[in-house]
mmCIF file of the protein (N, C-alpha, C, O) and its ligand, coordinates in Angstrom:
data_MODEL
# 
_entry.id   MODEL 
# 
loop_
_entity.id 
_entity.type 
_entity.pdbx_number_of_molecules 
1 polymer     1 
2 non-polymer 1 
# 
_entity_poly.entity_id                      1 
_entity_poly.type                           'polypeptide(L)' 
_entity_poly.nstd_linkage                   no 
_entity_poly.nstd_monomer                   no 
_entity_poly.pdbx_seq_one_letter_code       MNHLLCPVCRSENITLDMGCQSGKYVCGNCGYVGVLVIEEEV 
_entity_poly.pdbx_seq_one_letter_code_can   MNHLLCPVCRSENITLDMGCQSGKYVCGNCGYVGVLVIEEEV 
_entity_poly.pdbx_strand_id                 A 
# 
loop_
_entity_poly_seq.entity_id 
_entity_poly_seq.num 
_entity_poly_seq.mon_id 
_entity_poly_seq.hetero 
1 1  MET n 
1 2  ASN n 
1 3  HIS n 
1 4  LEU n 
1 5  LEU n 
1 6  CYS n 
1 7  PRO n 
1 8  VAL n 
1 9  CYS n 
1 10 ARG n 
1 11 SER n 
1 12 GLU n 
1 13 ASN n 
1 14 ILE n 
1 15 THR n 
1 16 LEU n 
1 17 ASP n 
1 18 MET n 
1 19 GLY n 
1 20 CYS n 
1 21 GLN n 
1 22 SER n 
1 23 GLY n 
1 24 LYS n 
1 25 TYR n 
1 26 VAL n 
1 27 CYS n 
1 28 GLY n 
1 29 ASN n 
1 30 CYS n 
1 31 GLY n 
1 32 TYR n 
1 33 VAL n 
1 34 GLY n 
1 35 VAL n 
1 36 LEU n 
1 37 VAL n 
1 38 ILE n 
1 39 GLU n 
1 40 GLU n 
1 41 GLU n 
1 42 VAL n 
# 
loop_
_struct_asym.id 
_struct_asym.entity_id 
A 1 
B 2 
# 
loop_
_chem_comp.id 
_chem_comp.type 
_chem_comp.mon_nstd_flag 
ARG 'L-peptide linking' y 
ASN 'L-peptide linking' y 
ASP 'L-peptide linking' y 
CYS 'L-peptide linking' y 
GLN 'L-peptide linking' y 
GLU 'L-peptide linking' y 
GLY 'peptide linking'   y 
HIS 'L-peptide linking' y 
ILE 'L-peptide linking' y 
LEU 'L-peptide linking' y 
LYS 'L-peptide linking' y 
MET 'L-peptide linking' y 
PRO 'L-peptide linking' y 
SER 'L-peptide linking' y 
THR 'L-peptide linking' y 
TYR 'L-peptide linking' y 
VAL 'L-peptide linking' y 
ZN  non-polymer         . 
# 
_pdbx_entity_nonpoly.entity_id   2 
_pdbx_entity_nonpoly.name        ? 
_pdbx_entity_nonpoly.comp_id     ZN 
# 
_pdbx_nonpoly_scheme.asym_id         B 
_pdbx_nonpoly_scheme.entity_id       2 
_pdbx_nonpoly_scheme.mon_id          ZN 
_pdbx_nonpoly_scheme.ndb_seq_num     1 
_pdbx_nonpoly_scheme.pdb_seq_num     101 
_pdbx_nonpoly_scheme.auth_seq_num    101 
_pdbx_nonpoly_scheme.pdb_mon_id      ZN 
_pdbx_nonpoly_scheme.auth_mon_id     ZN 
_pdbx_nonpoly_scheme.pdb_strand_id   A 
_pdbx_nonpoly_scheme.pdb_ins_code    . 
# 
loop_
_atom_site.group_PDB 
_atom_site.id 
_atom_site.type_symbol 
_atom_site.label_atom_id 
_atom_site.label_alt_id 
_atom_site.label_comp_id 
_atom_site.label_asym_id 
_atom_site.label_entity_id 
_atom_site.label_seq_id 
_atom_site.pdbx_PDB_ins_code 
_atom_site.Cartn_x 
_atom_site.Cartn_y 
_atom_site.Cartn_z 
_atom_site.occupancy 
_atom_site.B_iso_or_equiv 
_atom_site.pdbx_formal_charge 
_atom_site.auth_seq_id 
_atom_site.auth_comp_id 
_atom_site.auth_asym_id 
_atom_site.auth_atom_id 
_atom_site.pdbx_PDB_model_num 
ATOM   1   N  N  . MET A 1 1  ? -14.162 1.728  9.194   1.00 0.00 ? 1   MET A N  1 
ATOM   2   C  CA . MET A 1 1  ? -12.977 2.350  8.609   1.00 0.00 ? 1   MET A CA 1 
ATOM   3   C  C  . MET A 1 1  ? -11.985 1.275  8.158   1.00 0.00 ? 1   MET A C  1 
ATOM   4   O  O  . MET A 1 1  ? -11.667 0.354  8.912   1.00 0.00 ? 1   MET A O  1 
ATOM   5   N  N  . ASN A 1 2  ? -11.511 1.402  6.945   1.00 0.00 ? 2   ASN A N  1 
ATOM   6   C  CA . ASN A 1 2  ? -10.540 0.462  6.407   1.00 0.00 ? 2   ASN A CA 1 
ATOM   7   C  C  . ASN A 1 2  ? -9.128  1.031  6.484   1.00 0.00 ? 2   ASN A C  1 
ATOM   8   O  O  . ASN A 1 2  ? -8.924  2.244  6.443   1.00 0.00 ? 2   ASN A O  1 
ATOM   9   N  N  . HIS A 1 3  ? -8.184  0.148  6.595   1.00 0.00 ? 3   HIS A N  1 
ATOM   10  C  CA . HIS A 1 3  ? -6.810  0.586  6.390   1.00 0.00 ? 3   HIS A CA 1 
ATOM   11  C  C  . HIS A 1 3  ? -6.110  -0.396 5.461   1.00 0.00 ? 3   HIS A C  1 
ATOM   12  O  O  . HIS A 1 3  ? -6.574  -1.517 5.252   1.00 0.00 ? 3   HIS A O  1 
ATOM   13  N  N  . LEU A 1 4  ? -5.008  0.038  4.920   1.00 0.00 ? 4   LEU A N  1 
ATOM   14  C  CA . LEU A 1 4  ? -4.303  -0.737 3.911   1.00 0.00 ? 4   LEU A CA 1 
ATOM   15  C  C  . LEU A 1 4  ? -3.049  -1.363 4.500   1.00 0.00 ? 4   LEU A C  1 
ATOM   16  O  O  . LEU A 1 4  ? -2.338  -0.754 5.299   1.00 0.00 ? 4   LEU A O  1 
ATOM   17  N  N  . LEU A 1 5  ? -2.805  -2.590 4.083   1.00 0.00 ? 5   LEU A N  1 
ATOM   18  C  CA . LEU A 1 5  ? -1.611  -3.287 4.541   1.00 0.00 ? 5   LEU A CA 1 
ATOM   19  C  C  . LEU A 1 5  ? -0.772  -3.696 3.343   1.00 0.00 ? 5   LEU A C  1 
ATOM   20  O  O  . LEU A 1 5  ? -1.305  -4.055 2.293   1.00 0.00 ? 5   LEU A O  1 
ATOM   21  N  N  . CYS A 1 6  ? 0.522   -3.638 3.505   1.00 0.00 ? 6   CYS A N  1 
ATOM   22  C  CA . CYS A 1 6  ? 1.435   -4.129 2.484   1.00 0.00 ? 6   CYS A CA 1 
ATOM   23  C  C  . CYS A 1 6  ? 1.309   -5.642 2.366   1.00 0.00 ? 6   CYS A C  1 
ATOM   24  O  O  . CYS A 1 6  ? 1.332   -6.332 3.386   1.00 0.00 ? 6   CYS A O  1 
ATOM   25  N  N  . PRO A 1 7  ? 1.175   -6.184 1.153   1.00 0.00 ? 7   PRO A N  1 
ATOM   26  C  CA . PRO A 1 7  ? 1.056   -7.637 0.983   1.00 0.00 ? 7   PRO A CA 1 
ATOM   27  C  C  . PRO A 1 7  ? 2.365   -8.377 1.243   1.00 0.00 ? 7   PRO A C  1 
ATOM   28  O  O  . PRO A 1 7  ? 2.364   -9.596 1.411   1.00 0.00 ? 7   PRO A O  1 
ATOM   29  N  N  . VAL A 1 8  ? 3.457   -7.663 1.277   1.00 0.00 ? 8   VAL A N  1 
ATOM   30  C  CA . VAL A 1 8  ? 4.762   -8.287 1.486   1.00 0.00 ? 8   VAL A CA 1 
ATOM   31  C  C  . VAL A 1 8  ? 5.103   -8.354 2.977   1.00 0.00 ? 8   VAL A C  1 
ATOM   32  O  O  . VAL A 1 8  ? 5.409   -9.426 3.501   1.00 0.00 ? 8   VAL A O  1 
ATOM   33  N  N  . CYS A 1 9  ? 5.048   -7.201 3.657   1.00 0.00 ? 9   CYS A N  1 
ATOM   34  C  CA . CYS A 1 9  ? 5.505   -7.145 5.047   1.00 0.00 ? 9   CYS A CA 1 
ATOM   35  C  C  . CYS A 1 9  ? 4.372   -6.836 6.017   1.00 0.00 ? 9   CYS A C  1 
ATOM   36  O  O  . CYS A 1 9  ? 4.588   -6.800 7.228   1.00 0.00 ? 9   CYS A O  1 
ATOM   37  N  N  . ARG A 1 10 ? 3.152   -6.612 5.491   1.00 0.00 ? 10  ARG A N  1 
ATOM   38  C  CA . ARG A 1 10 ? 1.968   -6.321 6.291   1.00 0.00 ? 10  ARG A CA 1 
ATOM   39  C  C  . ARG A 1 10 ? 2.119   -5.041 7.116   1.00 0.00 ? 10  ARG A C  1 
ATOM   40  O  O  . ARG A 1 10 ? 1.473   -4.884 8.152   1.00 0.00 ? 10  ARG A O  1 
ATOM   41  N  N  . SER A 1 11 ? 2.956   -4.148 6.660   1.00 0.00 ? 11  SER A N  1 
ATOM   42  C  CA . SER A 1 11 ? 3.069   -2.850 7.300   1.00 0.00 ? 11  SER A CA 1 
ATOM   43  C  C  . SER A 1 11 ? 1.891   -1.971 6.899   1.00 0.00 ? 11  SER A C  1 
ATOM   44  O  O  . SER A 1 11 ? 1.362   -2.096 5.795   1.00 0.00 ? 11  SER A O  1 
ATOM   45  N  N  . GLU A 1 12 ? 1.485   -1.084 7.798   1.00 0.00 ? 12  GLU A N  1 
ATOM   46  C  CA . GLU A 1 12 ? 0.440   -0.112 7.476   1.00 0.00 ? 12  GLU A CA 1 
ATOM   47  C  C  . GLU A 1 12 ? 1.027   1.136  6.834   1.00 0.00 ? 12  GLU A C  1 
ATOM   48  O  O  . GLU A 1 12 ? 0.300   2.058  6.463   1.00 0.00 ? 12  GLU A O  1 
ATOM   49  N  N  . ASN A 1 13 ? 2.329   1.156  6.710   1.00 0.00 ? 13  ASN A N  1 
ATOM   50  C  CA . ASN A 1 13 ? 3.007   2.321  6.152   1.00 0.00 ? 13  ASN A CA 1 
ATOM   51  C  C  . ASN A 1 13 ? 2.975   2.254  4.627   1.00 0.00 ? 13  ASN A C  1 
ATOM   52  O  O  . ASN A 1 13 ? 4.013   2.166  3.972   1.00 0.00 ? 13  ASN A O  1 
ATOM   53  N  N  . ILE A 1 14 ? 1.748   2.298  4.073   1.00 0.00 ? 14  ILE A N  1 
ATOM   54  C  CA . ILE A 1 14 ? 1.586   2.168  2.632   1.00 0.00 ? 14  ILE A CA 1 
ATOM   55  C  C  . ILE A 1 14 ? 0.750   3.330  2.127   1.00 0.00 ? 14  ILE A C  1 
ATOM   56  O  O  . ILE A 1 14 ? -0.261  3.687  2.730   1.00 0.00 ? 14  ILE A O  1 
ATOM   57  N  N  . THR A 1 15 ? 1.174   3.914  1.025   1.00 0.00 ? 15  THR A N  1 
ATOM   58  C  CA . THR A 1 15 ? 0.497   5.096  0.509   1.00 0.00 ? 15  THR A CA 1 
ATOM   59  C  C  . THR A 1 15 ? 0.268   4.950  -0.985  1.00 0.00 ? 15  THR A C  1 
ATOM   60  O  O  . THR A 1 15 ? 1.008   4.250  -1.676  1.00 0.00 ? 15  THR A O  1 
ATOM   61  N  N  . LEU A 1 16 ? -0.765  5.619  -1.473  1.00 0.00 ? 16  LEU A N  1 
ATOM   62  C  CA . LEU A 1 16 ? -1.022  5.644  -2.899  1.00 0.00 ? 16  LEU A CA 1 
ATOM   63  C  C  . LEU A 1 16 ? -0.099  6.661  -3.553  1.00 0.00 ? 16  LEU A C  1 
ATOM   64  O  O  . LEU A 1 16 ? -0.067  7.831  -3.172  1.00 0.00 ? 16  LEU A O  1 
ATOM   65  N  N  . ASP A 1 17 ? 0.645   6.195  -4.540  1.00 0.00 ? 17  ASP A N  1 
ATOM   66  C  CA . ASP A 1 17 ? 1.592   7.061  -5.224  1.00 0.00 ? 17  ASP A CA 1 
ATOM   67  C  C  . ASP A 1 17 ? 0.852   7.978  -6.186  1.00 0.00 ? 17  ASP A C  1 
ATOM   68  O  O  . ASP A 1 17 ? 0.532   7.592  -7.310  1.00 0.00 ? 17  ASP A O  1 
ATOM   69  N  N  . MET A 1 18 ? 0.585   9.200  -5.729  1.00 0.00 ? 18  MET A N  1 
ATOM   70  C  CA . MET A 1 18 ? -0.187  10.144 -6.521  1.00 0.00 ? 18  MET A CA 1 
ATOM   71  C  C  . MET A 1 18 ? 0.577   10.649 -7.738  1.00 0.00 ? 18  MET A C  1 
ATOM   72  O  O  . MET A 1 18 ? -0.023  11.111 -8.708  1.00 0.00 ? 18  MET A O  1 
ATOM   73  N  N  . GLY A 1 19 ? 1.886   10.560 -7.684  1.00 0.00 ? 19  GLY A N  1 
ATOM   74  C  CA . GLY A 1 19 ? 2.682   11.035 -8.805  1.00 0.00 ? 19  GLY A CA 1 
ATOM   75  C  C  . GLY A 1 19 ? 2.647   10.087 -9.987  1.00 0.00 ? 19  GLY A C  1 
ATOM   76  O  O  . GLY A 1 19 ? 3.023   10.448 -11.103 1.00 0.00 ? 19  GLY A O  1 
ATOM   77  N  N  . CYS A 1 20 ? 2.193   8.875  -9.730  1.00 0.00 ? 20  CYS A N  1 
ATOM   78  C  CA . CYS A 1 20 ? 2.149   7.860  -10.789 1.00 0.00 ? 20  CYS A CA 1 
ATOM   79  C  C  . CYS A 1 20 ? 0.733   7.760  -11.331 1.00 0.00 ? 20  CYS A C  1 
ATOM   80  O  O  . CYS A 1 20 ? -0.211  7.570  -10.565 1.00 0.00 ? 20  CYS A O  1 
ATOM   81  N  N  . GLN A 1 21 ? 0.576   7.883  -12.641 1.00 0.00 ? 21  GLN A N  1 
ATOM   82  C  CA . GLN A 1 21 ? -0.769  7.923  -13.213 1.00 0.00 ? 21  GLN A CA 1 
ATOM   83  C  C  . GLN A 1 21 ? -1.463  6.563  -13.177 1.00 0.00 ? 21  GLN A C  1 
ATOM   84  O  O  . GLN A 1 21 ? -2.680  6.488  -13.349 1.00 0.00 ? 21  GLN A O  1 
ATOM   85  N  N  . SER A 1 22 ? -0.718  5.506  -12.958 1.00 0.00 ? 22  SER A N  1 
ATOM   86  C  CA . SER A 1 22 ? -1.329  4.189  -12.857 1.00 0.00 ? 22  SER A CA 1 
ATOM   87  C  C  . SER A 1 22 ? -1.868  3.914  -11.461 1.00 0.00 ? 22  SER A C  1 
ATOM   88  O  O  . SER A 1 22 ? -2.543  2.908  -11.242 1.00 0.00 ? 22  SER A O  1 
ATOM   89  N  N  . GLY A 1 23 ? -1.571  4.807  -10.512 1.00 0.00 ? 23  GLY A N  1 
ATOM   90  C  CA . GLY A 1 23 ? -2.131  4.696  -9.183  1.00 0.00 ? 23  GLY A CA 1 
ATOM   91  C  C  . GLY A 1 23 ? -1.619  3.513  -8.397  1.00 0.00 ? 23  GLY A C  1 
ATOM   92  O  O  . GLY A 1 23 ? -2.399  2.770  -7.802  1.00 0.00 ? 23  GLY A O  1 
ATOM   93  N  N  . LYS A 1 24 ? -0.333  3.337  -8.391  1.00 0.00 ? 24  LYS A N  1 
ATOM   94  C  CA . LYS A 1 24 ? 0.247   2.236  -7.636  1.00 0.00 ? 24  LYS A CA 1 
ATOM   95  C  C  . LYS A 1 24 ? 0.446   2.627  -6.171  1.00 0.00 ? 24  LYS A C  1 
ATOM   96  O  O  . LYS A 1 24 ? 0.543   3.802  -5.819  1.00 0.00 ? 24  LYS A O  1 
ATOM   97  N  N  . TYR A 1 25 ? 0.502   1.598  -5.344  1.00 0.00 ? 25  TYR A N  1 
ATOM   98  C  CA . TYR A 1 25 ? 0.761   1.807  -3.927  1.00 0.00 ? 25  TYR A CA 1 
ATOM   99  C  C  . TYR A 1 25 ? 2.245   1.601  -3.641  1.00 0.00 ? 25  TYR A C  1 
ATOM   100 O  O  . TYR A 1 25 ? 2.918   0.784  -4.270  1.00 0.00 ? 25  TYR A O  1 
ATOM   101 N  N  . VAL A 1 26 ? 2.723   2.361  -2.680  1.00 0.00 ? 26  VAL A N  1 
ATOM   102 C  CA . VAL A 1 26 ? 4.126   2.276  -2.299  1.00 0.00 ? 26  VAL A CA 1 
ATOM   103 C  C  . VAL A 1 26 ? 4.212   1.995  -0.799  1.00 0.00 ? 26  VAL A C  1 
ATOM   104 O  O  . VAL A 1 26 ? 3.582   2.679  0.007   1.00 0.00 ? 26  VAL A O  1 
ATOM   105 N  N  . CYS A 1 27 ? 4.991   0.992  -0.440  1.00 0.00 ? 27  CYS A N  1 
ATOM   106 C  CA . CYS A 1 27 ? 5.209   0.681  0.968   1.00 0.00 ? 27  CYS A CA 1 
ATOM   107 C  C  . CYS A 1 27 ? 6.456   1.411  1.450   1.00 0.00 ? 27  CYS A C  1 
ATOM   108 O  O  . CYS A 1 27 ? 7.535   1.276  0.872   1.00 0.00 ? 27  CYS A O  1 
ATOM   109 N  N  . GLY A 1 28 ? 6.291   2.178  2.508   1.00 0.00 ? 28  GLY A N  1 
ATOM   110 C  CA . GLY A 1 28 ? 7.409   2.923  3.060   1.00 0.00 ? 28  GLY A CA 1 
ATOM   111 C  C  . GLY A 1 28 ? 8.306   2.073  3.940   1.00 0.00 ? 28  GLY A C  1 
ATOM   112 O  O  . GLY A 1 28 ? 9.364   2.523  4.381   1.00 0.00 ? 28  GLY A O  1 
ATOM   113 N  N  . ASN A 1 29 ? 7.880   0.846  4.193   1.00 0.00 ? 29  ASN A N  1 
ATOM   114 C  CA . ASN A 1 29 ? 8.636   -0.033 5.081   1.00 0.00 ? 29  ASN A CA 1 
ATOM   115 C  C  . ASN A 1 29 ? 9.602   -0.939 4.315   1.00 0.00 ? 29  ASN A C  1 
ATOM   116 O  O  . ASN A 1 29 ? 10.783  -1.022 4.650   1.00 0.00 ? 29  ASN A O  1 
ATOM   117 N  N  . CYS A 1 30 ? 9.083   -1.624 3.272   1.00 0.00 ? 30  CYS A N  1 
ATOM   118 C  CA . CYS A 1 30 ? 9.929   -2.589 2.558   1.00 0.00 ? 30  CYS A CA 1 
ATOM   119 C  C  . CYS A 1 30 ? 10.219  -2.166 1.122   1.00 0.00 ? 30  CYS A C  1 
ATOM   120 O  O  . CYS A 1 30 ? 11.028  -2.793 0.438   1.00 0.00 ? 30  CYS A O  1 
ATOM   121 N  N  . GLY A 1 31 ? 9.555   -1.097 0.663   1.00 0.00 ? 31  GLY A N  1 
ATOM   122 C  CA . GLY A 1 31 ? 9.823   -0.618 -0.691  1.00 0.00 ? 31  GLY A CA 1 
ATOM   123 C  C  . GLY A 1 31 ? 8.972   -1.263 -1.762  1.00 0.00 ? 31  GLY A C  1 
ATOM   124 O  O  . GLY A 1 31 ? 9.220   -1.064 -2.951  1.00 0.00 ? 31  GLY A O  1 
ATOM   125 N  N  . TYR A 1 32 ? 7.964   -2.039 -1.360  1.00 0.00 ? 32  TYR A N  1 
ATOM   126 C  CA . TYR A 1 32 ? 7.058   -2.663 -2.320  1.00 0.00 ? 32  TYR A CA 1 
ATOM   127 C  C  . TYR A 1 32 ? 6.316   -1.603 -3.131  1.00 0.00 ? 32  TYR A C  1 
ATOM   128 O  O  . TYR A 1 32 ? 5.849   -0.605 -2.582  1.00 0.00 ? 32  TYR A O  1 
ATOM   129 N  N  . VAL A 1 33 ? 6.213   -1.826 -4.431  1.00 0.00 ? 33  VAL A N  1 
ATOM   130 C  CA . VAL A 1 33 ? 5.426   -0.963 -5.304  1.00 0.00 ? 33  VAL A CA 1 
ATOM   131 C  C  . VAL A 1 33 ? 4.526   -1.846 -6.156  1.00 0.00 ? 33  VAL A C  1 
ATOM   132 O  O  . VAL A 1 33 ? 5.005   -2.773 -6.810  1.00 0.00 ? 33  VAL A O  1 
ATOM   133 N  N  . GLY A 1 34 ? 3.218   -1.565 -6.154  1.00 0.00 ? 34  GLY A N  1 
ATOM   134 C  CA . GLY A 1 34 ? 2.307   -2.366 -6.965  1.00 0.00 ? 34  GLY A CA 1 
ATOM   135 C  C  . GLY A 1 34 ? 0.872   -1.968 -6.733  1.00 0.00 ? 34  GLY A C  1 
ATOM   136 O  O  . GLY A 1 34 ? 0.573   -1.122 -5.891  1.00 0.00 ? 34  GLY A O  1 
ATOM   137 N  N  . VAL A 1 35 ? -0.022  -2.592 -7.495  1.00 0.00 ? 35  VAL A N  1 
ATOM   138 C  CA . VAL A 1 35 ? -1.440  -2.246 -7.401  1.00 0.00 ? 35  VAL A CA 1 
ATOM   139 C  C  . VAL A 1 35 ? -2.148  -3.093 -6.328  1.00 0.00 ? 35  VAL A C  1 
ATOM   140 O  O  . VAL A 1 35 ? -3.255  -2.766 -5.899  1.00 0.00 ? 35  VAL A O  1 
ATOM   141 N  N  . LEU A 1 36 ? -1.505  -4.164 -5.911  1.00 0.00 ? 36  LEU A N  1 
ATOM   142 C  CA . LEU A 1 36 ? -2.138  -5.061 -4.948  1.00 0.00 ? 36  LEU A CA 1 
ATOM   143 C  C  . LEU A 1 36 ? -1.791  -4.667 -3.508  1.00 0.00 ? 36  LEU A C  1 
ATOM   144 O  O  . LEU A 1 36 ? -0.623  -4.569 -3.131  1.00 0.00 ? 36  LEU A O  1 
ATOM   145 N  N  . VAL A 1 37 ? -2.840  -4.448 -2.726  1.00 0.00 ? 37  VAL A N  1 
ATOM   146 C  CA . VAL A 1 37 ? -2.639  -4.211 -1.291  1.00 0.00 ? 37  VAL A CA 1 
ATOM   147 C  C  . VAL A 1 37 ? -3.711  -4.987 -0.530  1.00 0.00 ? 37  VAL A C  1 
ATOM   148 O  O  . VAL A 1 37 ? -4.740  -5.362 -1.093  1.00 0.00 ? 37  VAL A O  1 
ATOM   149 N  N  . ILE A 1 38 ? -3.462  -5.215 0.724   1.00 0.00 ? 38  ILE A N  1 
ATOM   150 C  CA . ILE A 1 38 ? -4.445  -5.868 1.581   1.00 0.00 ? 38  ILE A CA 1 
ATOM   151 C  C  . ILE A 1 38 ? -5.309  -4.791 2.230   1.00 0.00 ? 38  ILE A C  1 
ATOM   152 O  O  . ILE A 1 38 ? -4.801  -3.860 2.857   1.00 0.00 ? 38  ILE A O  1 
ATOM   153 N  N  . GLU A 1 39 ? -6.622  -4.934 2.069   1.00 0.00 ? 39  GLU A N  1 
ATOM   154 C  CA . GLU A 1 39 ? -7.541  -3.980 2.675   1.00 0.00 ? 39  GLU A CA 1 
ATOM   155 C  C  . GLU A 1 39 ? -8.205  -4.647 3.867   1.00 0.00 ? 39  GLU A C  1 
ATOM   156 O  O  . GLU A 1 39 ? -8.842  -5.693 3.735   1.00 0.00 ? 39  GLU A O  1 
ATOM   157 N  N  . GLU A 1 40 ? -8.052  -4.039 5.014   1.00 0.00 ? 40  GLU A N  1 
ATOM   158 C  CA . GLU A 1 40 ? -8.517  -4.686 6.233   1.00 0.00 ? 40  GLU A CA 1 
ATOM   159 C  C  . GLU A 1 40 ? -9.439  -3.761 7.003   1.00 0.00 ? 40  GLU A C  1 
ATOM   160 O  O  . GLU A 1 40 ? -9.134  -2.584 7.197   1.00 0.00 ? 40  GLU A O  1 
ATOM   161 N  N  . GLU A 1 41 ? -10.571 -4.300 7.440   1.00 0.00 ? 41  GLU A N  1 
ATOM   162 C  CA . GLU A 1 41 ? -11.499 -3.501 8.223   1.00 0.00 ? 41  GLU A CA 1 
ATOM   163 C  C  . GLU A 1 41 ? -11.064 -3.487 9.676   1.00 0.00 ? 41  GLU A C  1 
ATOM   164 O  O  . GLU A 1 41 ? -10.640 -4.501 10.231  1.00 0.00 ? 41  GLU A O  1 
ATOM   165 N  N  . VAL A 1 42 ? -11.178 -2.326 10.271  1.00 0.00 ? 42  VAL A N  1 
ATOM   166 C  CA . VAL A 1 42 ? -10.781 -2.168 11.676  1.00 0.00 ? 42  VAL A CA 1 
ATOM   167 C  C  . VAL A 1 42 ? -12.020 -2.306 12.566  1.00 0.00 ? 42  VAL A C  1 
ATOM   168 O  O  . VAL A 1 42 ? -11.916 -2.208 13.788  1.00 0.00 ? 42  VAL A O  1 
HETATM 169 ZN ZN . ZN  B 2 .  ? 6.008   -3.575 2.795   1.00 0.00 2 101 ZN  A ZN 1 
# 
């Protein structure tokens, strides 16, 4: 199982912004928005 980490603050509180057609990720911790996230295997 993989989980996603914010590349800025390494928070797991990151979600795919479904409202955005470009499919960007949004960090709920630091406010980062972008296509780049860290994918980490558990
Ligand atoms: Zn963050």
